[in-house]
N, C-alpha and C positions, 0 to 999 in steps of 0.2 A: 281269547286270542290276543297276542301281543301286537302292539302297533309297530310297524316297520316303515321307515321312510321310503317314499317312492323314489324311483330312479330320477324323476324330474327334480325332486327336492335335492338329491345328491348332486345333480348337475348344477343346480343353482348355487349350492354351497361351494362347489369347486370353482365356479365362475366368480363368485364373490371373493374367494380366497385369492384367485389370480388378480382380480381388480385391486384388492388391498395391497398385494405385493407390488404391483405396477405403480400404484399411487405412492407407496413408500419409496420406491426407486426414484420416481420423478421428484419427490420432495427432497430426497437426499441430493439429487443432482442440482436442484434449485438452490439448496443451502450451500453447496460447494461453489456454484457460480457466484453467489452473493458474497461468500467469503473471499473468493478470488478478486471480485470487484473492489471490495473494501481494502484488500491488500494492495491492489494497484493504485487506488486513490491515496493510500498512506505513502506509497513509494513516490508518487508524484509530489505530494506535499513535502516529503522529506528531501527530495531532489531540489525543489524550489527553495527550501530553507537552506540547504547546503550551498546552493548557488549564491544566495544572498550573503551567507557568511563568507564565502570565498571572495565575493566582490568587496565586502567590507574589509577583509584582510588585505586585499590588493590595494585598496585606497589608503589604508593605514600604512602599509609598507612604502607606498609611493610618497606619502606625506613625511614619513620618517627619513626617507632618502633625501627629499628636498630640504628638510630641516638640517640634516647632517651636512649637506652641501653648502647651505647658507652659513653654518657655523664655521666650516673649513674656510670659506671665502672670507669670512669676517676675521678669522685668525691670520690668514695670509695678509690681509689688508693692514692689520695691526702690526705685524712683523715688518711689513714693507715700509711703514712710516718712519 
């Protein structure tokens, strides 16, 4: 006589399959959330870096403007003498 799995065994196999699928979905969701968190952190770091670069560029532009104004004042003073 051939061995046939009982209905209980089939039910357990079906429930195990459902559990594995659910765990795979939850793992995929966790990976997606982790990837999103990493992307957000990278965006924050990039924004901070860009803000620092913009501030440095503003300071340099301000310095260049002051230097140019001083040179123009110096030329006017020399012409005025």
